[in-house]
C-alpha positions in Angstrom: -75.8 63.4 -51.4 -75.9 60.4 -49.0 -78.2 60.6 -46.0 -76.7 62.3 -42.8 -75.2 59.7 -40.5 -76.3 59.3 -36.9 -74.3 61.3 -34.4 -72.2 59.8 -31.6 -74.0 59.3 -28.2 -72.6 62.5 -26.8 -74.8 64.5 -29.1 -77.9 63.7 -27.2 -76.7 63.3 -23.7 -77.4 66.9 -22.5 -80.8 67.3 -24.0 -82.0 63.9 -22.7 -80.7 64.5 -19.2 -82.4 67.9 -18.9 -85.6 66.5 -20.3 -85.4 63.8 -17.6 -85.5 66.4 -14.9 -89.2 66.9 -15.4 -92.4 66.0 -17.3 -95.8 67.3 -18.1 -97.7 64.9 -15.9 -95.5 64.9 -12.7 -97.1 65.6 -9.4 -95.4 67.9 -6.8 -96.0 69.3 -3.4 -93.6 72.2 -3.2 -93.1 73.0 -6.8 -93.5 71.4 -10.2 -91.8 69.5 -13.0 -88.3 70.9 -13.6 -88.2 71.8 -17.3 -86.4 75.1 -17.0 -87.3 78.5 -18.4 -89.0 78.6 -21.8 -88.2 80.3 -25.0 -91.1 82.7 -24.5 -89.1 84.4 -21.7 -85.8 84.6 -23.7 -85.5 88.4 -23.7 -82.2 89.3 -22.1 -82.4 91.9 -19.3 -79.8 94.7 -19.4 -77.1 94.4 -16.7 -78.0 96.3 -13.5 -75.9 98.6 -11.4 -75.9 96.9 -8.1 -76.1 98.8 -4.9 -74.8 97.7 -1.5 -78.3 97.0 -0.2 -81.6 96.6 -2.0 -84.5 94.4 -3.0 -84.2 91.2 -5.1 -87.2 89.1 -6.2 -87.7 85.5 -7.3 -90.8 84.7 -9.4 -91.9 81.1 -9.8 -94.3 80.1 -12.5 -95.8 76.8 -13.7 -97.3 76.6 -17.3 -97.2 80.4 -17.3 -99.2 80.8 -14.1 -97.9 82.0 -10.7 -97.0 79.2 -8.2 -97.7 80.3 -4.7 -96.7 78.6 -1.4 -93.3 77.4 -2.4 -90.5 77.6 0.2 -87.7 80.1 -0.6 -84.6 80.7 1.5 -82.4 83.8 1.2 -78.8 83.5 2.4 -76.4 86.4 3.1 -72.9 86.6 1.4 -71.4 84.3 4.1 -73.9 81.6 3.3 -75.8 82.1 6.6 -79.6 82.0 6.5 -81.1 85.4 6.3 -84.9 84.7 5.9 -87.2 81.9 5.0 -90.5 82.6 3.3 -93.0 81.2 0.7 -94.0 82.6 -2.7 -97.1 84.8 -2.6 -100.2 84.5 -4.7 -98.3 86.1 -7.6 -95.6 83.4 -7.2 -93.2 86.0 -5.9 -90.7 86.1 -3.0 -88.6 89.2 -2.3 -86.0 90.2 0.2 -83.7 93.1 1.0 -80.2 91.7 0.3 -76.6 92.6 0.0 -74.3 92.0 -3.0 -73.2 88.4 -3.1 -76.3 86.9 -1.4 -78.1 83.8 -2.7 -81.6 82.5 -3.0 -82.8 78.9 -3.1 -86.1 77.4 -4.1 -87.2 74.1 -2.4 -89.3 71.5 -4.2 -90.6 68.1 -3.0 -91.8 65.5 -5.5 -93.2 62.3 -3.9 -94.1 59.2 -6.0 -93.3 55.5 -6.5 -92.0 55.0 -3.0 -89.2 57.5 -3.6 -89.4 61.1 -2.4 -87.6 63.6 -4.6 -86.0 66.6 -2.8 -84.9 69.3 -5.2 -83.2 72.6 -4.6 -82.6 75.4 -7.2 -80.0 77.9 -6.1 -78.9 81.2 -7.6 -75.6 82.3 -6.1 -73.9 85.7 -6.1 -77.1 87.6 -6.7 -77.4 91.4 -6.3 -80.0 94.0 -5.3 -82.2 94.8 -8.2 -82.3 91.2 -9.5 -85.6 90.0 -10.8 -85.1 86.3 -11.2 -87.6 84.0 -12.8 -88.0 80.2 -12.6 -90.4 78.5 -14.9 -91.5 74.9 -14.3 -93.3 74.2 -17.6 -94.0 76.4 -20.6 -97.5 77.9 -20.9 -100.2 75.9 -22.7 -101.1 77.2 -26.1 -104.6 77.4 -27.6 -105.3 74.9 -30.4 -105.1 76.2 -34.0 -106.4 73.1 -35.7 -106.3 69.3 -35.6 -104.3 68.0 -38.5 -104.8 64.6 -40.1 -101.6 63.8 -42.0 -101.4 61.2 -44.7 -97.8 59.9 -45.2 -96.4 58.8 -48.6 -96.6 55.2 -47.5 -93.8 52.8 -46.4 -90.2 53.8 -47.1 -87.6 51.1 -47.8 -85.7 50.0 -44.7 -87.7 52.2 -42.4 -89.1 50.8 -39.2 -90.5 53.9 -37.6 -91.7 57.3 -38.7 -91.7 60.7 -36.9 -94.2 63.3 -37.9 -93.5 66.8 -36.5 -95.1 70.2 -36.6 -92.1 71.6 -34.7 -93.6 72.1 -31.3 -95.4 68.8 -31.3 -94.8 65.4 -32.9 -96.1 61.9 -33.1 -94.4 58.6 -33.9 -95.9 55.7 -35.8 -94.9 52.3 -37.2 -97.8 52.1 -39.7 -97.2 54.6 -42.4 -100.2 53.5 -44.4 -102.5 54.9 -41.7 -103.0 58.6 -41.3 -101.8 60.2 -38.1 -103.3 63.0 -36.1 -101.6 66.0 -34.6 -103.2 68.7 -32.5 -101.5 71.9 -33.7 -101.1 74.6 -31.0 -101.1 78.3 -32.0 -97.4 78.4 -31.2 -96.7 76.0 -34.1 -98.0 78.5 -36.6 -95.6 80.6 -38.6 -95.9 84.3 -39.4 -98.3 83.5 -42.2 -100.7 81.6 -39.9 -99.8 78.3 -41.7 -98.0 75.4 -40.3 -95.2 73.1 -41.5 -95.2 69.3 -41.2 -91.9 67.3 -41.5 -92.1 63.6 -41.6 -89.0 61.5 -41.2 -88.6 57.7 -41.9 -86.1 56.1 -39.6 -84.3 52.7 -39.7 -83.8 50.4 -36.8 -80.9 52.5 -35.5 -82.9 55.7 -35.6 -81.0 57.0 -38.7 -83.2 58.9 -41.3 -83.7 57.0 -44.5 -86.3 59.5 -46.0 -88.2 62.6 -45.3 -90.9 64.8 -46.7 -92.3 68.3 -46.0 -95.5 70.2 -46.5 -96.7 73.7 -45.6 -100.4 73.9 -45.0 -102.9 76.7 -44.3 -105.3 76.2 -41.4 -108.7 75.5 -42.8 -110.6 75.4 -39.6 -111.0 73.1 -36.6 -109.8 70.2 -38.8 -107.1 70.4 -41.5 -106.0 67.6 -43.9 -102.3 67.3 -44.9 -101.1 65.0 -47.6 -97.4 64.4 -48.1 -96.4 63.5 -51.6 -93.2 61.4 -51.7 -90.3 60.4 -49.6 -87.1 62.2 -50.4 -83.6 60.7 -49.8 -81.3 63.6 -50.8 -80.4 66.6 -48.8 -79.3 70.2 -49.4 -75.6 70.1 -48.4 -74.5 71.2 -45.0 -70.9 70.6 -43.9 -69.2 71.3 -40.5 -65.4 71.9 -40.7 -63.6 71.6 -37.4 -59.9 72.3 -37.1 -57.2 72.3 -34.4 -59.0 69.9 -32.0 -57.5 69.3 -28.6 -55.2 66.3 -28.3 -57.6 64.3 -26.1 -60.7 64.8 -28.4 -62.3 61.4 -29.0 -65.0 62.3 -31.5 -67.7 64.8 -32.4 -71.4 64.8 -32.6 -73.6 67.4 -34.2 -77.3 68.2 -33.5 -79.0 70.3 -36.2 -81.9 72.5 -35.2 -83.8 74.2 -38.0 -86.1 77.1 -38.0 -88.9 77.2 -40.5 -90.8 80.5 -40.4 -89.6 80.9 -36.9 -90.7 77.5 -35.6 -88.1 75.1 -34.3 -87.6 71.6 -35.8 -85.1 69.0 -34.9 -82.9 68.3 -38.0 -80.8 65.2 -38.7 -77.9 64.4 -36.5 -74.4 63.7 -37.7 -71.1 62.7 -36.2 -67.5 61.5 -36.9 -64.0 61.5 -35.7 -60.8 63.6 -36.1 -58.1 62.7 -38.6 -55.1 64.7 -39.5 -55.9 67.5 -37.1 -59.5 68.2 -38.4 -62.9 66.8 -38.8 -65.3 67.3 -41.7 -68.9 66.3 -40.8 -71.3 65.9 -43.6 -74.9 66.7 -42.8 -77.8 68.3 -44.7 -80.9 70.4 -44.8 -84.3 69.3 -46.1 -84.5 70.1 -49.8 -86.6 72.9 -51.3 -85.1 75.9 -49.4 -87.4 74.9 -46.5 -85.0 76.0 -43.7 -84.8 79.7 -42.9 -82.3 79.6 -40.0 -79.7 77.2 -38.8 -79.0 76.5 -35.1 -76.7 73.7 -34.0 -75.1 72.0 -31.0 -71.6 70.5 -31.4 -70.3 68.1 -28.7 -66.6 67.1 -28.7 -65.9 64.1 -26.5 -62.8 64.5 -24.2 -60.9 61.8 -22.4 -60.1 64.1 -19.5 -62.5 63.5 -16.7 -63.2 61.0 -13.9 -61.9 57.7 -15.3 -64.6 55.2 -16.4 -67.4 56.7 -14.4 -67.4 60.1 -16.2 -66.0 61.9 -19.2 -65.5 65.5 -20.2 -66.9 67.3 -23.2 -66.6 70.6 -25.0 -69.7 72.2 -26.3 -70.4 74.7 -29.0 -73.9 76.1 -29.5 -74.2 78.2 -32.6 -76.8 80.0 -34.6 -76.9 81.5 -38.1 -79.5 84.0 -39.4 -79.8 81.9 -42.6 -79.0 78.4 -43.9 -75.3 78.4 -44.8 -73.7 75.5 -46.7 -70.6 75.4 -44.5 -70.0 76.0 -40.8 -66.4 76.3 -39.6 -64.9 76.4 -36.1 -61.3 76.6 -34.9 -61.3 74.3 -31.8 -58.2 75.9 -30.4 -60.5 78.4 -28.7 -62.4 75.9 -26.7 -62.8 76.5 -23.0 -60.5 74.6 -20.6 -61.6 71.1 -19.7 -62.6 70.0 -16.1 -60.5 67.0 -15.3 -62.3 65.7 -12.2 -65.4 66.5 -10.1 -66.7 65.1 -6.8 -69.6 65.7 -4.5 -69.6 65.6 -0.7 -70.7 67.5 2.4 -69.3 69.4 5.3 -71.3 70.1 8.4 -74.5 69.3 6.6 -73.7 71.6 3.7 -73.3 70.2 0.2 -69.8 70.6 -1.2 -68.8 70.5 -4.9 -65.2 70.0 -5.8 -63.7 70.2 -9.4 -60.3 70.3 -11.0 -60.1 72.8 -13.9 -57.4 72.6 -16.5 -57.4 76.4 -16.8 -59.2 79.6 -15.8 -62.9 80.2 -16.3 -62.7 83.9 -15.2 -63.8 85.2 -18.7 -66.9 83.0 -18.9 -70.4 84.1 -18.1 -71.1 81.6 -15.3 -71.5 78.0 -14.3 -74.3 75.6 -13.9 -74.0 72.6 -11.6 -76.2 69.5 -11.4 -75.7 67.4 -8.3 -77.3 64.2 -7.1 -77.2 62.0 -4.1 -79.4 59.2 -2.8 -80.4 57.8 0.6 -82.9 55.1 1.5 -86.3 56.1 0.0 -84.9 59.5 -1.1 -83.5 61.0 -4.3 -81.8 64.4 -4.0 -81.0 66.9 -6.7 -79.4 70.3 -6.3 -79.3 72.7 -9.3 -76.8 75.5 -8.8 -76.1 78.6 -10.8 -72.7 80.2 -9.9 -70.6 83.1 -11.0 -67.5 82.6 -13.3 -65.1 83.3 -10.4 -66.5 80.6 -8.2 -63.7 78.6 -6.7 -63.4 74.9 -5.8 -64.5 73.5 -3.4 -67.8 75.3 -3.4 -69.7 74.9 -0.1 -73.4 75.6 -0.6 -75.3 78.0 1.6 -76.8 76.8 4.9 -80.2 75.1 4.7 -82.2 75.9 7.9 -83.2 73.2 10.4 -86.8 73.4 9.3 -85.7 72.1 5.9 -83.2 69.6 7.1 -84.8 66.9 4.9 -83.0 68.6 2.0 -79.6 68.3 3.6 -77.3 65.2 3.2 -78.3 62.7 5.9 -76.4 60.1 7.7 -76.0 57.6 4.8 -75.7 59.6 1.6 -74.4 58.0 -1.6 -72.9 60.9 -3.6 -72.8 60.7 -7.3 -70.4 62.5 -9.6 -71.7 66.0 -10.3 -72.1 67.7 -13.6 -70.3 71.0 -13.9 -70.8 73.3 -16.9 -69.0 76.7 -17.5 -70.3 78.7 -20.5 -69.3 81.8 -22.4 -71.6 83.3 -25.0 -71.1 86.3 -27.3 -74.8 87.2 -26.8 -74.7 87.2 -22.9 -73.2 90.2 -21.1 -71.6 88.4 -18.1 -73.1 87.0 -15.0 -75.5 89.9 -14.6 -77.4 88.4 -17.6 -76.3 84.7 -17.1 -78.0 84.3 -13.8 -81.3 85.3 -15.4 -80.8 83.2 -18.5 -78.5 80.4 -17.5 -81.0 77.6 -17.0 -82.5 78.3 -20.4 -79.2 77.6 -22.1 -79.5 73.9 -21.3 -83.2 73.4 -21.2 -85.4 71.2 -23.3 -83.8 72.7 -26.4 -80.5 74.4 -25.7 -80.5 76.3 -29.0 -83.7 78.2 -27.9 -81.3 80.6 -26.1 -79.7 81.7 -29.3 -80.9 85.0 -30.7 -82.4 85.2 -34.2 -79.4 87.2 -35.5 -77.1 84.3 -34.5 -74.4 83.8 -32.0 -72.0 81.4 -30.4 -71.7 79.8 -27.0 -68.6 77.9 -25.9 -69.1 75.5 -23.0 -67.1 72.9 -21.1 -68.7 70.0 -19.3 -66.9 68.1 -16.5 -67.7 65.3 -14.2 -70.7 63.1 -14.9 -72.5 63.4 -18.2 -76.0 64.4 -17.3 -78.2 61.4 -16.6 -75.2 59.1 -16.4 -75.6 58.2 -12.8 -72.0 57.4 -12.1 -70.5 57.5 -8.6 
């Protein structure tokens, strides 16, 4: 079988944008790098029975540790300010609220002459909610330091990626060994670790790969890869009944080896005759235990030139099937336009849906605007019945730096509605929603498999259109 082809650009847009929201070394004054919740917290809480009045909590953590002293504002169901407080030594803020209230976390990130003002809002919350926001995943103890010897140069390759799943390194000199510090979380159930090396051409397409499973031998472990492979165990995506405005499809493969996540080869193509068949592949040798994937279908509906719409499928299988099939007639409606503005100092998000999102689990909105010396981002989690235009809750005068000022330049927002067969409505979505589109979107998928349908309208994340 020929090597899998590189996917279209849509396939990486979401992951890159959400990664761009934070980083391990960023400095912050009111919070931390925005990487979203981590896979370690992926247990889904059961839906609660909301009462008219009761306590809700927001817990903020950074690298697994409580983050105290962050500003939190609770708003009542009308959007008016109820209370302003800071997280305590346990990273917790709590308040007695009514059904339909909201809570917002405020973060300031100075640096490089530009001050970043970031808000993270949970709308339509209920008494009994225990919400959690994680800035970065916890650090993991070191299992071993691995020295990996590659099979040498591979024809037409210009770069090489060596991955242990949760950590990787790149090199342009395959004749020299590379070193990876292997965290404990890279170990599989048998306390060994897997190494996958991929040889890439100038376009980033794979032209060879090799795999080895190695038992930890102590503080230092040697790994020798034997030979580059160029054929793949077949994997085919069959997509039928695409929407009329579908422009192409990109596929991201995500493989689990003994429970540890690895990025697989990407693939992509177009639609012809009412269907698309995308040839991809697994690494040979029955290496992959579980398939997870992200499918992005480009749509022409959307803000002309500056933005484009996309349909999203996140899927997971409990094994490694040879064929994955989807009927695209069940995609969620597209969003044909989206704009950002303000009214009386309150941020306002406006979008035009091509259908109803009432049956979805909820919405995520990423908004951005700039002013002189300032960059503003507002991350919003909203219920499925949210209507356009959405006027955000009031920000108190003490935090007016987070409001739109006198000369804002509003960018096109990103709006995502999602519906998953492993989420039980907004009661669960508002606890798990940011994880769905975190560093690795497929981390939200349960081991038994599942399917999420999403629609993305407005600006592709990271696009910067206005």
